[in-house]
C-alpha positions as CSV (number, residue, x, y, z in Angstrom):
1,M,9.1,0.9,4.4
2,T,11.3,-0.7,7.0
3,F,9.2,0.7,9.8
4,E,6.0,-0.9,8.4
5,S,7.7,-4.2,8.0
6,A,9.1,-4.0,11.5
7,V,5.6,-3.3,12.9
8,W,4.2,-6.3,11.0
9,E,7.0,-8.6,12.2
10,A,6.4,-7.5,15.8
11,T,2.7,-8.0,15.8
12,R,2.4,-10.9,13.3
13,A,2.3,-13.8,15.8
14,E,-0.4,-12.1,17.9
15,F,-2.3,-10.9,14.9
16,V,-2.3,-14.3,13.3
17,R,-3.6,-15.8,16.6
18,I,-6.6,-13.4,16.9
19,A,-7.4,-12.4,13.3
20,S,-9.9,-14.0,10.9
21,V,-8.7,-15.4,7.7
22,D,-10.1,-12.4,5.8
23,E,-8.2,-10.0,8.0
24,R,-5.0,-12.0,7.6
25,V,-5.3,-12.0,3.8
26,L,-6.1,-8.2,3.8
27,L,-3.0,-7.3,5.9
28,T,-0.7,-9.8,4.1
29,R,-1.8,-8.3,0.7
30,F,-1.1,-4.8,2.1
31,F,2.5,-5.7,3.1
32,D,3.1,-7.4,-0.2
33,H,2.2,-4.1,-1.8
34,V,4.6,-2.3,0.6
35,R,7.3,-4.7,-0.5
36,R,6.4,-4.1,-4.2
37,L,6.6,-0.3,-3.6
38,S,10.0,-0.6,-1.8
39,N,11.4,-2.7,-4.7
40,L,10.1,-0.1,-7.2
41,I,11.8,2.7,-5.2
42,D,15.1,0.7,-5.2
43,F,14.8,0.1,-9.0
44,F,14.1,3.8,-9.7
45,R,17.1,4.8,-7.6
46,R,19.4,2.3,-9.4
47,V,18.2,3.5,-12.9
48,R,18.6,7.1,-11.9
49,A,22.0,6.5,-10.5
50,D,23.1,4.6,-13.6
51,L,21.8,7.4,-15.8
52,E,23.5,10.1,-13.7
53,I,26.9,8.6,-13.8
54,K,27.0,7.7,-17.5
55,P,29.4,9.8,-19.5
56,A,26.9,11.2,-21.9
57,A,24.2,13.7,-20.9
58,L,20.6,12.5,-20.5
59,D,18.8,12.2,-23.8
60,A,15.1,12.3,-24.6
61,G,14.8,8.5,-24.1
62,D,16.5,8.6,-20.8
63,Q,14.3,11.4,-19.6
64,K,11.2,9.6,-20.8
65,L,12.3,6.5,-18.9
66,L,12.7,8.5,-15.7
67,D,9.4,10.2,-16.2
68,D,7.6,6.9,-16.8
69,L,9.2,5.3,-13.8
70,R,8.4,8.4,-11.6
71,A,4.7,8.2,-12.8
72,R,4.6,4.5,-12.0
73,L,6.1,5.1,-8.6
74,V,3.5,7.8,-7.8
75,E,0.7,5.5,-9.1
76,V,1.8,2.5,-6.9
77,A,2.3,4.8,-3.9
78,N,-1.2,6.2,-4.2
79,E,-2.7,2.7,-4.6
80,L,-0.8,1.7,-1.4
81,R,-2.1,4.8,0.5
82,I,-5.6,3.9,-0.5
83,D,-5.2,0.3,0.5
84,G,-3.8,1.5,3.9
85,L,-6.8,3.7,4.4
86,V,-9.1,0.8,3.7
87,I,-7.3,-1.4,6.2
88,V,-7.4,1.3,8.9
89,T,-11.1,1.9,8.2
90,D,-12.0,-1.9,8.1
91,L,-9.8,-3.0,10.9
92,G,-8.9,0.2,12.7
93,D,-9.6,0.6,16.4
94,A,-11.3,-2.8,16.9
95,M,-8.2,-4.7,15.7
96,H,-5.9,-2.4,17.6
97,K,-7.8,-3.1,20.8
98,R,-7.8,-6.8,20.2
99,L,-4.0,-6.8,19.6
100,L,-3.6,-4.9,22.9
101,G,-6.0,-7.2,24.8
102,I,-8.5,-4.4,25.5
103,K,-12.0,-5.7,25.6
104,S,-14.8,-3.6,24.3
105,T,-17.6,-2.7,26.7
106,D,-19.9,-5.3,25.0
107,E,-17.3,-8.1,25.7
108,A,-16.6,-7.0,29.2
109,Q,-20.2,-7.6,30.3
């Protein structure tokens, strides 16, 4: 997740300068979801660590909690993957070229 955030920070100023409001909202929403997934991963790790170091063995309630958290983590990760695919499809090469200052053949003429 840190890599994605670093990329966003590195390109944010240029992106904000050239992107439409809709494009900015789309990408901002995506990175909010990245942050949400990152927080969920951290929460899952903390819960798992707390359960692993407790003196008693995992009971059925503990296992259900871990299973439910794991299922939620998979669900959020899949939603984020789909959102990422939509962004790449919607913005994709055109935005990448704009960020790099590459003009399309239509603009060059």
